[in-house]
N, C-alpha and C positions, 0 to 999 in steps of 0.2 A: 568434329566441325572441318571442313575445307575452308581455306582461306585462299582468296586469290593475291596475286602479285603482278605487277606491273613489269612488263619486260621491253626491251626495245632490239627488234628484228630488222634486216636489211632487203629489202625487196626491191623488185625493179620498179621504178617512176610510176609505171602505166599502174602496177597493182596499188601502190600507195594511194594514187591518186582517186580510183576506184573505192578503195576502203574510206579514203575520208570522205567520198560523194555518198558513200551507202547511210541508210537510213540505221536509227539504232539498233531496230531489231535484228537487220542482216549483219549489223558487226557482231553484235552479239554472237549469232549463228555462226558467223565466221570463227572468233575467237573459242567457242566449243569445239569448232572442228577441228581446227590446229591443235586445241588440249591434246583433244582424243589422239590424233595423230602423233605427237610426241611422246604421249603416255605409251602409245603400241609400240612405239619405237623402243622405250627403256625398258618396256617389259619383253620385249623378244631377246633384248641385250640380258638380262637378267635371268632368262630361262636358259642361254645358251652358255652363260657360264655357272649356272646349276649343272647343266646336264655333263658340262665338261667337268666339274667336281666329282658328279657320280660318277662318271666313267673311269675317271683317275682313280678315286678311290674302289671301283671293281677291280681295277686292275691289279692296286695294292693290295687287294686281299688276296687276288687268286695269284700273284707272286708270293706272299706270306705261306698260302697254303701249300704251295709247291716250295717251299723252303730256299725261295730265291731272294737271298740279300742282297744290299746293296752293293756289297764288296764281290760277290758272285757277278752279280748285273755288271761292273765295272770290269770285272776279269774276262766275261764274255764280247763287252765291246772293245775291248782293248788287245784282245786275243789275233785281229786281224795287222796290227802292226807291225 
């Protein structure tokens, strides 16, 4: 079951006035659109994090297949010093 929770956001004065003057149906439509927008943004971030983790896991797997240990990697990285 989805529950709704009230939040407060800052918007320009004219936007706040337009919202206050909107009909109940218009306000519900605005709230629904805002919810979709925020959820979409949240999903995009979660997908980006999941993709980064997947890429890091793949790099780790390939390194392990090539016997590249953390010590060897550190040695390679420090070789230029």
